[in-house]
VMD Tcl script that draws the C-alpha trace (Angstrom):
set ca {
  {106.49 -99.43 12.11}
  {103.52 -101.07 13.83}
  {102.43 -104.50 12.71}
  {99.25 -104.44 10.62}
  {96.52 -106.86 11.74}
  {95.90 -109.54 9.10}
  {92.19 -109.65 10.01}
  {91.89 -105.96 9.17}
  {93.56 -106.61 5.82}
  {91.10 -109.45 5.14}
  {88.10 -107.24 6.00}
  {89.29 -104.47 3.70}
  {90.00 -107.02 0.95}
  {86.43 -108.35 1.18}
  {84.99 -104.84 1.17}
  {87.04 -103.36 -1.65}
  {88.54 -106.20 -3.70}
  {91.88 -104.37 -3.72}
  {95.14 -106.33 -3.75}
  {96.42 -107.30 -0.31}
  {99.77 -105.62 -0.92}
  {98.07 -102.28 -1.70}
  {95.83 -102.60 1.37}
  {98.87 -103.18 3.56}
  {100.64 -100.14 2.04}
  {97.62 -97.90 2.64}
  {97.20 -99.16 6.21}
  {100.85 -98.39 6.89}
  {100.42 -94.90 5.40}
  {97.42 -94.13 7.64}
  {98.81 -95.76 10.77}
  {96.41 -98.72 10.76}
  {93.24 -96.58 10.77}
  {90.57 -98.69 9.02}
  {88.27 -95.76 8.25}
  {91.00 -93.66 6.64}
  {92.32 -96.66 4.71}
  {88.84 -97.44 3.38}
  {88.43 -93.83 2.20}
  {91.77 -93.94 0.35}
  {91.05 -97.33 -1.24}
  {87.56 -96.29 -2.36}
  {88.87 -93.03 -3.82}
  {91.50 -94.96 -5.79}
  {88.83 -97.41 -6.95}
  {86.54 -94.61 -8.16}
  {89.46 -93.03 -10.04}
  {90.13 -96.36 -11.77}
  {86.42 -96.70 -12.55}
  {86.32 -93.29 -14.24}
  {89.17 -94.36 -16.54}
  {87.12 -97.35 -17.74}
  {83.96 -95.41 -18.65}
  {84.63 -95.32 -22.40}
  {85.19 -99.05 -22.81}
  {82.76 -101.12 -24.86}
  {80.14 -103.02 -22.85}
  {78.76 -105.66 -25.21}
  {78.24 -108.43 -22.63}
  {76.05 -108.63 -19.56}
  {72.76 -110.03 -18.29}
  {69.13 -109.17 -17.77}
  {67.90 -109.37 -14.17}
  {64.29 -109.61 -13.04}
  {62.77 -109.12 -9.60}
  {59.14 -109.97 -8.95}
  {57.52 -108.58 -5.82}
  {56.00 -111.24 -3.56}
  {52.50 -110.02 -4.51}
  {53.23 -110.80 -8.15}
  {51.92 -107.36 -9.16}
  {55.20 -105.45 -9.61}
  {58.28 -106.42 -11.58}
  {61.66 -104.69 -11.97}
  {63.77 -105.49 -15.03}
  {67.38 -104.34 -15.40}
  {69.88 -104.85 -18.19}
  {73.36 -104.68 -16.63}
  {76.21 -104.52 -19.14}
  {79.93 -105.28 -18.87}
  {82.93 -105.92 -21.11}
  {83.23 -109.72 -20.90}
  {81.04 -112.74 -20.21}
  {83.53 -113.69 -17.50}
  {82.48 -110.70 -15.38}
  {78.81 -111.25 -16.31}
  {79.06 -114.62 -14.51}
  {80.83 -113.10 -11.48}
  {78.92 -113.36 -8.19}
  {79.43 -109.63 -7.49}
  {77.91 -108.76 -10.87}
  {75.02 -111.17 -10.23}
  {74.35 -109.70 -6.79}
  {74.31 -106.14 -8.11}
  {71.99 -107.09 -10.97}
  {69.51 -108.70 -8.58}
  {69.69 -105.75 -6.18}
  {69.12 -103.27 -9.00}
  {66.09 -105.19 -10.29}
  {64.67 -105.06 -6.75}
  {65.50 -101.35 -6.58}
  {63.55 -100.71 -9.79}
  {60.55 -102.72 -8.56}
  {60.39 -100.73 -5.33}
  {61.53 -97.23 -6.41}
  {60.81 -97.08 -10.15}
  {63.14 -96.60 -13.08}
  {63.30 -92.79 -13.16}
  {66.81 -91.48 -12.42}
  {67.89 -94.93 -11.21}
  {71.60 -94.09 -10.91}
  {70.83 -91.05 -8.72}
  {68.52 -92.92 -6.36}
  {69.51 -93.84 -2.81}
  {70.06 -97.59 -2.63}
  {67.14 -99.26 -0.83}
  {69.40 -101.59 1.16}
  {71.77 -98.79 2.26}
  {70.48 -95.21 1.99}
  {74.04 -93.94 2.52}
  {74.92 -95.03 -1.02}
  {73.64 -94.04 -4.43}
  {73.06 -96.62 -7.15}
  {75.84 -94.97 -9.18}
  {78.24 -95.60 -6.26}
  {77.40 -99.31 -6.33}
  {78.18 -99.47 -10.04}
  {81.50 -97.65 -9.53}
  {82.40 -100.04 -6.71}
  {81.75 -103.00 -9.00}
  {83.90 -101.44 -11.72}
  {86.71 -100.99 -9.21}
  {86.41 -104.56 -7.97}
  {86.14 -106.27 -11.36}
  {88.46 -104.02 -13.36}
  {85.88 -103.74 -16.16}
  {83.48 -101.08 -17.28}
  {79.95 -101.81 -16.05}
  {76.89 -99.77 -16.95}
  {73.14 -99.87 -16.90}
  {71.32 -100.71 -20.09}
  {67.55 -100.71 -20.38}
  {65.48 -100.49 -17.21}
  {61.76 -101.17 -16.80}
  {59.20 -101.32 -14.01}
  {55.94 -103.10 -14.76}
  {52.99 -102.82 -12.40}
  {49.71 -104.66 -12.85}
  {46.97 -102.31 -14.04}
  {49.26 -99.39 -14.89}
}
mol new
graphics top color blue
foreach p $ca { graphics top sphere $p radius 0.5 }
foreach p [lrange $ca 0 end-1] q [lrange $ca 1 end] { graphics top cylinder $p $q radius 0.2 }
display resetview
């Protein structure tokens, strides 16, 4: 069996949040192919996320993004299961990104929108990735876009 590069394991760990042991197992299964390993790990993560959908989300935060002109604001309520995850830097980053998304693209069908920072992903994919990485159910609450004069 070929030796798996530790740097590759680290990169996949940063990208997916999956346990190092599982990453190593998947890399061994796919012969060290990063792309195939990432597909397998993401699929497993999305499967775990779907199992968490029914869980209660009574914690979370409200995120606000104000456009540099001061004329458009995006407001997003992002909910999770515990205040521990609500303070997590991944949760914070997603909340800020989603508030920016709302300010630029509007609140209609937010989860189905292409993400403004990476058009290859949908907003719903970002939420599922966060669920997979934190191990908690995460969902959108209320979402608003306010524009001066409208």
